[in-house]
N, C-alpha and C positions, 0 to 999 in steps of 0.2 A: 156223200163227200168222197173224192178220189183219194187213194193212198198218198199221192203226191201232195195234195192239200193237207192231208192229215199229218204228214211228217214235216211240214214246212217249219221254218224257224219262227216260232210264235212269240208275240210280244208279251212280256210280263211287266205289270206296273209295280214298281218297287215301293216299299213303304216310305212315307214321308217322315219328317221329324217327329210327328205326333206318336209314332210307334217305335222310336229308337229306344234301345235298352236304357240309355243314360237318362231318359226322361220318365221312365216308369217309376212309380212309387215303390218303396221297399216291399210293401205287401205284394204288389204285382211281380216284382223281381223274384221274391221268394217262391211264389206259386209257380212262376215259369221255370225256375231252376229245378223244380221237382221233376220236370218232364223231359224225356229223352225221345227224340223223333228220328225215324228212318225215312229218307227220301230215296225212291228208286226211280230214276229219271235218266234216260240216255242222251237227251238234248243238253249239251254242255252248258249253253247259255242259261237255259231255264233252270237246270239243276244248281248251277253256281249262284244264280240270283235267289233261288229259294233258300239255299244254305245260308247266304249272307243275310237275307231279310229275317229269317227265323232265328238265326244266331243273334242278330241285333235286338230281337224281341225277347231274348233271354233264355232261349231253349238250347239244350244240347242236341246237336244235329250230326247224324251220320249220313253220307251220300254214297249211293251205289249207282253205277252206270249200266249194269246188266241185270237181267232178271235172275240169273243163277246166283250172283253175288247177293242180291237183295233177298232172295229166298233163304240162302244160307244164314245171313245175319238175322232175319226175322225168326228163324227156327232156333237159333243158338244164343241170341242175346235178348235182353228185356228191353222193350220199347213201349212207350205210352201211346204212340200213334204212328201209323205207317202211311206215308203219302206215296201213291203208287201210280205210275203211268201204265197205260194198257199196251201200247205198241212199243215193245222192247225188242232188241235185236235177236235175242235167243229164246227166252221163255216169256210169253205174254202175261200181262197182269191178270187176265181171267184165271189162268192156270195157277198162278201164285196164290191168289186169294182162296181159290178152291182147295189147294193143298194145305194152306194154313188152317182153314176151317175143318177139313177132314182130319187134321192132326190135333184138333181140339184147341187150337190157338184162338183166343178171343180178342186179341189186340185190335182196337179200332182201326179201320182202313178207310182212307179217302182216296177215291180214284181221281186223278188229275189228267185229263186227256182231251185230245181234239175230237174224239168220236162223240158227236153231239146228237145222234138220233135218239128218239124216245126208246126204241128197242135196245140200244146200247145201254142207256141209263137203267132200264128195267133189268137187263141181264146182269149188270154190275151189282145192283142192289140185291137181286135174288141169289147171286153167288155168295153173298155175305159181306159186301162192302157196307159201310155205315154212312157214307156220303159220296157224292159224285159232282165234281166241279169241272166245267168245260173250259178249255183254252180258247182264246186268250182270256185272262182273268185279271181282276184288280187284286193286288196283294192285300188290301184292307179287308176285302171279302174273305179271302182265303184264311187270313189270320183270325177273323171272327169265327169262321167255321171250325178252325183248329181248336180254338178255346172252348167253343160249345161242345165239341166231341170230348175234349179232355174233362170238362166239368161233368158231362154225362156219365163218364166211366170212372171218375176219380172218387176214392173214399174221402170222407170228411177229414179235413186236416185237424189233428188234435194237438200238434206240437209245432212250434216254430224253432225248434232246436235240433241240431245234429250232434251225435256223440261218437267218438272213436277213442277207446281207452279212457284216459282222463282229459281228453280234449273235448271242449264244448263250443259249438258255434251257435250264436243267437242270431237267427236269420232276420228277425224283425228289426233289431237294433244294429245288425251287422257288426257284432263284437265276437271276439274269441277269447277263450280262457283255457289254461291248463292247471290242473290241481287247484281249481278255484281262483287262480290269479289271472287278472285281466292282462291281455297281451295287445298292445297297440299295433294295429295293422293299417296300412294305406288301403284305399278302395280296391286297387288292383291286387294287392296281396290277399285281401279277403276273398275276392273273386277267384283267385288262383287256389287258395286253400279250400274254398267251397267246392270247386270243381274236383279237386283231389279227393275230398271226403265223400262227395256224392258218388264217385266212381271208385270207391275203396276196393283195393285188391286188383284193379285193372292197371295195366301198363299204359300210360298216356304218352304218346309221341310228342316231340317238340312242336311239330306242325299242328297237331290237334290243339295243344295248349295255346299256341299262338293265335289260331283261328277263333277259339272259344273265349279267350280272356282279352286278347288285344285286337281282335278282328283284323288280323293281318296275315299275309302269306309268309311262311317261315323261310328265311334266307339261311342256308346252311353255313354261311360265313359269319352269321350274327350269333353273339352269345347272350342276347337279351333274356332268353328263357333260362339259361344256366345261372345268370346273375340273379334273376328274380327268385329262382329256387334256392340259391345260396343264402339270400337275404331272409327268405321265409324260414329256412331251416334254423338260421341264427336265432330267430324269435321263438319258433315252435319247439325245436328239438334240443338246442345246445345246453339248456339248463335243466332238461327233464329226461327221465327214462320212463318207458322205452322210447327209442327213436322211431318216429312214424313215417318220415319221408325217406324213400329209398331210391337210389339210382339203379336202373337196370341197364347195364353197359350195352351200348350199341342200339338201344331201343328207346329209352325215355325215363320217365319217373313214375313212381307209384307210392300211394299212401296206404299203409296197412300196419296192423299191430301184430306182435308175435302171438303165437297160439296160446302161450301161457300168461299173456297180459291180462 
């Protein structure tokens, strides 16, 4: 296959309604929300489609366009799975997966690439990749492979609850409580709170919150995220101490507890 063919704009078959997040059962939603994925893909159309499809399937998704950015995030952040292109504009996927394995990183890696020869597949797997999927691909197959890799590497789930200070989230019933008192949340409010709790201590930008909770691109002139956070604070923080939801000026929002809480 020639380089021109390898780098052509490849078709991606997006998920249908059967795999949208709003049709998943609560059990599937809870399992998916446990997982954080990194996509390293320089083709904008493919990367955006993957981020949208996997986000709709309930995963937390970060997307990088270059190998250097992908390598940096893979080395400094925790991910449950990395989806990695081979032909990147700066550092190729072969070198990235080799560097991760040399550094002792065992995060599962799936190569997603137009390089379709047997030698390429063997090379990718021998370098330490856990799966190899050739473009063009059906999203349903990619999603099945993602879930298989995550099940293979995931510990048994022993709890369906998340805790921060005196805040408890019941993932199975999608209910929240503070100090043992139930707090009524809308579906979007629960999803927003779950995102904040799962990424406790991380500053989440408005654009990230918009893409993960509302599946929309953030408009800087819109105050939908600020209004949603204000309403969530009124329910979660106003009547309780310590306050858990914090504004990081100029950056976004973070959920965390004081060190002495």
